[in-house]
C-alpha positions as CSV (number, residue, x, y, z in Angstrom):
1,M,-19.6,-10.5,-44.2
2,S,-16.9,-12.1,-42.1
3,C,-14.5,-10.3,-39.7
4,T,-11.1,-11.3,-38.3
5,L,-10.8,-10.5,-34.7
6,L,-7.1,-10.1,-33.6
7,I,-7.2,-10.7,-29.8
8,V,-4.1,-9.4,-28.0
9,R,-3.1,-9.7,-24.4
10,H,-1.4,-6.6,-23.1
11,G,2.4,-6.4,-22.8
12,I,4.6,-6.9,-19.8
13,A,3.5,-4.4,-17.0
14,E,5.1,-3.2,-13.9
15,D,4.2,-4.8,-10.6
16,A,1.7,-2.8,-8.5
17,A,3.5,-0.5,-6.1
18,R,2.2,0.0,-2.6
19,G,-1.1,1.9,-2.8
20,M,-1.2,1.7,-6.6
21,R,-4.5,0.7,-8.3
22,D,-4.2,-2.3,-10.6
23,A,-5.8,-0.3,-13.4
24,D,-2.9,2.2,-13.2
25,R,-0.1,-0.3,-13.9
26,R,2.1,0.7,-16.9
27,L,4.1,-1.2,-19.4
28,T,7.7,-1.8,-18.5
29,P,10.5,-0.5,-20.9
30,D,11.0,-4.2,-21.8
31,G,7.3,-4.6,-22.4
32,I,7.3,-1.6,-24.7
33,R,10.3,-2.8,-26.7
34,K,8.8,-6.3,-27.1
35,L,5.4,-4.9,-28.2
36,Q,7.0,-2.7,-30.8
37,A,8.5,-5.8,-32.3
38,V,5.2,-7.7,-32.0
39,A,3.5,-4.8,-33.9
40,A,6.2,-5.2,-36.7
41,G,5.4,-8.9,-36.8
42,L,1.7,-8.2,-37.2
43,Q,2.4,-5.7,-39.9
44,S,4.5,-8.4,-41.7
45,L,1.5,-10.7,-41.6
46,G,-0.6,-8.1,-43.3
47,V,-2.7,-7.0,-40.3
48,A,-4.6,-3.9,-41.3
49,P,-7.5,-3.3,-38.9
50,Q,-10.4,-0.8,-39.3
51,A,-10.2,-0.2,-35.5
52,I,-8.2,-1.0,-32.4
53,L,-10.3,-1.5,-29.2
54,S,-8.8,-1.5,-25.8
55,S,-9.7,-2.3,-22.2
56,P,-9.7,0.9,-20.2
57,L,-6.8,-0.3,-18.0
58,R,-3.6,1.6,-18.5
59,R,-1.4,-1.3,-19.6
60,A,-3.9,-2.4,-22.2
61,E,-4.3,1.2,-23.5
62,E,-0.5,1.5,-23.8
63,T,-0.4,-1.8,-25.7
64,A,-3.1,-0.6,-28.0
65,V,-1.4,2.7,-28.7
66,L,1.9,0.9,-29.6
67,L,0.0,-1.3,-32.0
68,Q,-1.9,1.6,-33.4
69,R,1.3,3.5,-34.3
70,T,2.3,0.7,-36.6
71,L,-0.9,-0.8,-37.8
72,L,-3.4,2.1,-37.9
73,P,-1.4,5.4,-37.6
74,K,-4.2,7.7,-38.9
75,K,-6.8,6.6,-36.3
76,S,-6.9,6.6,-32.6
77,V,-7.5,3.8,-30.2
78,A,-11.0,3.4,-28.9
79,T,-11.6,2.5,-25.3
80,F,-14.0,-0.5,-25.1
81,A,-15.2,-1.1,-21.6
82,P,-16.3,-4.7,-22.2
83,L,-12.6,-5.6,-22.5
84,A,-12.0,-4.7,-18.9
85,P,-11.5,-7.6,-16.5
86,G,-14.6,-9.4,-15.3
87,H,-16.9,-9.0,-18.3
88,D,-18.9,-12.0,-19.6
89,P,-17.7,-13.2,-23.1
90,A,-21.2,-13.0,-24.5
91,E,-21.4,-9.3,-23.4
92,V,-18.1,-8.6,-25.2
93,A,-19.4,-10.4,-28.3
94,R,-22.7,-8.4,-28.3
95,A,-20.9,-5.1,-27.8
96,L,-18.9,-5.8,-31.0
97,G,-22.2,-5.3,-33.0
98,S,-21.4,-1.6,-33.2
99,H,-18.5,-2.6,-35.5
100,R,-20.5,-4.8,-37.8
101,T,-19.0,-3.4,-41.0
102,A,-15.4,-4.1,-40.0
103,H,-13.3,-6.7,-41.8
104,Q,-10.6,-6.8,-39.2
105,L,-10.5,-5.6,-35.5
106,V,-7.8,-5.6,-32.9
107,L,-9.0,-6.2,-29.3
108,V,-6.6,-5.6,-26.4
109,G,-7.3,-7.0,-23.0
110,H,-6.4,-9.3,-20.1
111,Q,-6.2,-12.9,-19.1
112,P,-8.1,-15.0,-18.2
113,D,-10.9,-12.9,-19.8
114,L,-9.4,-13.1,-23.3
115,G,-9.0,-16.8,-23.1
116,H,-12.6,-17.1,-22.1
117,F,-13.6,-14.9,-25.0
118,V,-11.7,-16.9,-27.5
119,S,-13.2,-20.1,-26.1
120,Y,-16.7,-18.5,-26.4
121,L,-16.1,-17.5,-30.0
122,L,-14.9,-21.0,-30.9
123,S,-17.4,-23.1,-28.9
124,G,-20.1,-20.9,-27.5
125,S,-18.9,-21.6,-24.0
126,I,-15.8,-21.1,-21.8
127,T,-14.9,-24.8,-21.6
128,V,-11.9,-24.6,-23.9
129,Q,-8.8,-23.4,-22.0
130,V,-6.9,-20.8,-24.1
131,D,-3.8,-19.2,-22.5
132,F,-2.2,-16.1,-23.8
133,K,1.3,-14.9,-23.1
134,K,1.7,-11.2,-22.5
135,G,1.8,-9.7,-26.0
136,G,0.4,-12.9,-27.6
137,V,-2.2,-12.7,-30.3
138,A,-5.0,-15.0,-31.6
139,A,-6.8,-14.4,-34.9
140,V,-10.4,-15.7,-35.0
141,E,-12.6,-15.4,-38.0
142,V,-16.3,-14.8,-37.3
143,T,-19.1,-14.7,-39.9
144,S,-20.7,-11.6,-38.4
145,L,-20.5,-9.0,-35.7
146,P,-21.9,-9.7,-33.2
147,P,-21.0,-13.3,-33.8
148,H,-24.0,-15.7,-34.1
149,A,-22.1,-18.9,-35.0
150,P,-18.8,-20.5,-33.9
151,G,-15.7,-18.8,-35.2
152,V,-12.6,-20.4,-36.7
153,L,-9.2,-20.1,-35.1
154,L,-6.9,-18.9,-38.0
155,W,-3.8,-18.7,-35.9
156,M,-2.4,-18.1,-32.4
157,L,1.1,-16.8,-32.0
158,T,3.4,-16.1,-29.1
159,P,5.1,-12.7,-28.8
160,K,8.4,-14.5,-29.5
161,Q,7.0,-15.9,-32.8
162,L,5.6,-12.5,-33.8
163,R,8.9,-10.8,-33.0
164,A,10.7,-13.3,-35.2
165,I,8.2,-12.7,-38.0
166,G,8.8,-9.0,-37.7
167,R,12.6,-9.5,-38.1
168,G,12.0,-11.7,-41.1
169,A,13.5,-14.7,-39.3
170,P,12.8,-18.1,-40.8
């Protein structure tokens, strides 16, 4: 059974204040507004995940909750530690085995790790450079969870494109 992984970079976050841990950075008001519109764009595309998994860092969790409110309102976001910065893409892929029955999953995390993960899904290595804008999304279809063969990039959209889709713009 195949699964579509919707890989999302967190939204625009505040700069770290003096003495603030990076993990505690929150989304800005502009980041929240733009992500709400991104969620509307994903909904317009028919995104209907069985689960939303988030890095434990605050800005990713806040992003995931904004997506959850639109795409999966009756379930809560699950914290998924392998999406925290610094995890090996193969480790992230293996950990997805616990979701083997899902048809569609949303994964919220950080750059450059998400780019490495998409590269790994498509090629088995991190040699392909994949850049995500904040709030950008890539949809990758894999044949199984955990993935055992290269996936297929279905689409990759910037937040601006997703906001336009959500507004119904041509």
